[in-house]
N, C-alpha and C positions, 0 to 999 in steps of 0.2 A: 301548314307550317306555323310555328309559334312566331309571333310578331317580332320579337327581338332577334330572331335568327335570319331576318331579312338581310342583315349585313353580317359577314363572317367575322369571327373573333379577331383574326389578324388584321383585317381591314379597320375594324373599330379601334384597335390599338394604335394603328398608324394615324388614323384621324385624330385621336386624342393627343398623340405626340405632336401633330401639326398644330392643333388648337392650343396646346401648352406653349408652343413657340409663338403663336399669334398673340397670346396674352402677355408674354414677356416682351415682345416687340411693341405691343400697345402701351405697356407700362413705360418703356424707355422712350417711346416716341411722343407721349403726352406728358406724363409726370416727369419725364426726363428734362424737358425744358423748364419745368417748375424748379427742379433741383439746380439746374444750371443758372437760372436767373437769381435764385436765392444766393448761390455761391458767388455770383458776380456783383451783387448789389453794391458793396462799398467801393468797388474798383471802377465801376462805370458811372456811379452817381456820387458827386462830391458835396452837394448841398442837401438839406433836408427835403426840399421840394423835389429835387431830382430822385432822391431815394424813395419818396412816396410814389412817384411816377413808376419807377421800376417795380415796386411791390404791387401796385395796382394793375400791372400788365398780367399778373398771374392770380391776383386776389379772387376774381370771380370764377376761376376755372379749376383751381388746384384740387378742390374737394371732389369734383367730378372726375378729374384725371386719376385720382387715387382709387377709383373703382376698379381699375385694371389690377392694382395690387391685391385687392380683396378677391377679385375673380380668380387671379392666379393662385393665391393661397387656397381658395375653395376648390379649384380644379385639381390641384395636387392632392388635397385631402381626399376627394371623392374618387378621382380617376386613377390616381397613383398612390395608394395608401402606403406601400413599402417605401417609396421615395419620400413621402411626407415624414414617416417615422424616422428614417435614417438621417435625412438632411436636417430636420429640426433637432435631433439628438446631438449631431455633430457640430452644428452651427449655432447652438443655442445662444451663447454670449454674443456672437457676431450679430445675430438677428435682434437680440436685445438692444445692441448699440444702434442698429438701424432704426428700430421702433422709437427709441429714446430721441434720436436725432430728428425723426419725422414729427414727433410730438412738439419739438421746438418751433416748427413752422407755424401751426395755427396759434400757438401761445405767443410767438413773436409778432404775428399779425395783430392779434388782439391787444397786447400789452404795450406795444411800441408807442402808441399815441396817447397813452394814459397820462403821461407827464410831458411838460414842455421842455424838460431838462435835456440838453444836448448829450450829456454823459449817459443818461438813461436810454435815450434812443440809439446811441452808438452801440451800447452793449447789446441791445436787442438786434441791431443790424448784424453784429457778429454772431449772435445766436442763430440767425437765419443762415449765415454762411455755413455754420456747422450743420444745420438742418438740411442744407443742400449738398454740401461736399462729402460728408461722411457716408450717407447712403450710396452716392454714386461711386465712391471709392470701394466700399465694402462689397457692393454687387460685383464689381470687377474682380476683387480678391476671391470671392466665392467661385466665379467662373474659372479663375486660374487654378484653384484647388480641384475643381471637378475635372479639369483637363489632366491634372497630374494623378488623380485618384485620391480618395479620402480614406484615412486609416480606420476602417471599421471592419467588422466581420459579423456574421449572423450565426446565432446558436441553432440548435436543432429545432427550436420552435419559431425560427425566423425573426427573433428579436435582435435588434442591432446592439452590438457591443463595441464600445470605444475604450481604448486604454487611456489612463490618466484622468486628471480632474478637469473641470470646466476651464480653468485658467490655462493649463497646459494645452488643452484643445485649441483655445483661441490663439495662443502664441504660436502653435504649430501651423495655423492657417496663414500667419504672416511671414511666409517664406519669400525668397527673392522673386521667383517667377510669378507667384500670385500677386505680389505687390506691384510688379511691372504691369500685369494685366489690369490691376486696379488703376494705374496711371492712364492706361488706354481708356478705361471706362470714364474716369473723371474728366479727362480732356475732351472726350466725346460729348459728355453732358454739358460741359462748359461751352463748347462750340455750338451745341444745339440751343442752349439758353441764349447765347449771343445772337444767333440767327433770329430767335423770337423777339429779342429786344430791337434788333434792326428793323423788324417788321412793325413793331408796336410803338416805337418811340421816334422822337425827332431831335434835331439839334445835337448838343454836346453828348448827351447820353447815347444817342444812336452812333455817333462817330467813335466814341470809346468802345462801345460794344462791337462795332465793325472791326476795329483794330485788334482787340483782344480775341474776338471770335475767329479772325483769320489765322492768327498764330496758333490758337487752340486746335483749329481744324487741321493745320499742317502737322502739328504735334501728334494728333490722333492718327493720321495717315502713317507717319514715320514709326510711331510706337507699335501700331497694328502690324506693319510689315516686319519689324524687328521681333515682335512676339511670335509671328509665324515662323521666322527663321529659328528662333529659340525652340519653338515647339517641334520643328522638323528635325533638329540635330541634337537637342539637349533633353527632351522629355520623351521617355518611352511610352508607347501606346498600349492598348490591350487588344487581344485577339482570342478567338475561340479555338479551343481544342475539340470540344464537343459543343456544338451550337444548340441553343434552346429551341424547342418546338414553338413556332409562331402561334399554334392553336392550343398549346399546352397550358398547364396550370401556372399560376404565378408563384413560382418557387425557384429563385436564382440558384439554389444549391444543386439543381438537377443538371446543370451544364458545367463545363470546365473551361476556365479562362486563364490565360497566362499573360504576363507583361512581355512586350516585344514589338519590334517594328516601330512605325511612326504613324501618327494621325494623318500625316500627309499622304500615306499610302492609299487613302480613300480616293484621292484624285486619279489614281491609276485605274481603279475598278469602276469608279463613277465619275468620269471626267466632266460631266455636265455640271457638277456641283461647283466648278470653278467660277460659275456665274455669281456666286455669293460674295467672295472676296473682291471680284471685279466691281460689283455694285457698291461694296463698301468704299472702295477707293474713289470710284467715279462720283458717288453721292457726296462724300465728304469733300472731295475736290471741287465739285460743283457748288457746294454750299459756300466754300471759301471765295470762289469767283463771284457768285451771285450776291453775296453780302456786299460786295463792292460795286456791282453793276446794276443789279435789279433785286431789291430786297424782298419783293413779293414772293419769289420762288425759292429763297434760300432755306426756309424751314422745310419745304417739300424735299429739296435735295438732301438736307440733313437727315430727314426721316428715311430716305432711301439708303443713305449711308448706314444708319442704325440697323435697318432691315438686313443689310449685307453683313454687318459685323456679327450680329446675333445668329443669322442663318449660317454663317461660316462655321461657327462652333457646333451648332446642332447637326448640320449635314456632315461635317467632318467626323463627328463621334458616332453617328448612327450605326447600329442600333443601341449603343451604350447611352445610358442616361446618367448614372452615377457609379463610376468604377471604384473598386476598393483596392487601395495600395497594400493593405495589410493581408487580405485574402482575396486575390483576384477572382476566384470562383464565386465569391459573394457579390460580385458586381451586379448592379441593377441595369436591366436592359428593357427595351420596348416590349419584348416578348415574354418577360417573366416578372413584371412588377406592377401590373395593372389590376383594376377591379374586375369583377366578373363581366361576362358578355352582356348580361341583362342590365347591369348597372351602367355600363358604358352606353348602351343603346338608349336607356331612359334619359341619361344626362344629355346625350346628343339631341334627342327630341326637344328637351327643355332649352338647349342652346339655340336650336333653330328657331324656336318661338321667341325667346327673350333677347337674344343678341341683336337682332334688327331693331328692337325697341330701344335698347341702350344706344346703339349707333345713331338712330334717328334723333333721340333726345340730345345726345352730345353734339350732333351737327347743328341742331336748332340753337343750342346755347352759344356755340361759336359764331353762328350767323348773327344772332342778336347782339353779341358783344364785339363784333368785328370793328376794326378801325383803330386809329392811333389813340394813345392815352396822353393827354396833355395836362399841364398843371392847372389850367382853368377848369378842366373837367372835374378834377379832384376837389377844388374849392367850392364847386357848385353842388357836389354830391355829399350829403351828410353821412352816407354809408361807406364812403371810401376809407381805406386803411390809412 
């Protein structure tokens, strides 16, 4: 037997679908609190000293947390080439906005303290707000559009075709349901960032983070539930007329898909997936309670909530990855948009080797940097932001 045939093609596709979800959850769970903290900075910190405390809670770890974004992009490129091509073509300007906003974060960290001017520092503080809030919002908008279907088709050579110009594509993404899901994402990141600040700070900053985070957590639960109702009764799903072969080639045009039914129908055929929205509500609700009672576990509860929210989308859509509203039969699924069996196997071996190294290094960094951030710590540290 050839080595890469030790695992069947359909199993490898499912494994990489799971790993893609793991990378997205890892990004939201780690870099998510970075974005939340940046978005909260002017609201939880009123003096320059307090704002430096807030910034330095994420200053040593944000670069490592962004590894998940790089890994996610690399995994899509290598494991799901059609998904990479279609999504980057359709979300080009949206992704440009995300990258531009993310660039503001390191620039804001580095430039904020270059002058003593209060006006100068305040401007960079608001730049950090943009750097945190915009990606959190756009990520949610992207998910909202994926649930509705993206207006693309595939030509006979499987190249993606989008109608309109880049600006109309961007404006088309900003529809009511997608913006509402964006609010879910933004409030979730803010609650997660607040939980991190409750863990890492003391005094007035911690009290403000606890208050704002509690409201953000409640808002996330409410909007998540309302988005589910909207999805159930207002957004048609996608279903197969002719299902793709799980062991077949990566060609979406070989199957036939139509719009109809509801994404909620998945809970009738796979009732066990209801654990995902349950974890979302329990995790976020637990974070709200723990931020007030025992700050040490609020971040963990928030991560469980994030796991539940993202898993709800992935499990509810399976096996669809990126439906097409323009030509449903061009929709990308787990079974027809992956790399070859050999490529997936080689990547899996590499992941098994290197992922534990990344996790070990990340754990070591958090262990070394554990503890509260206090104003006196910043005054003693010449490398503090």
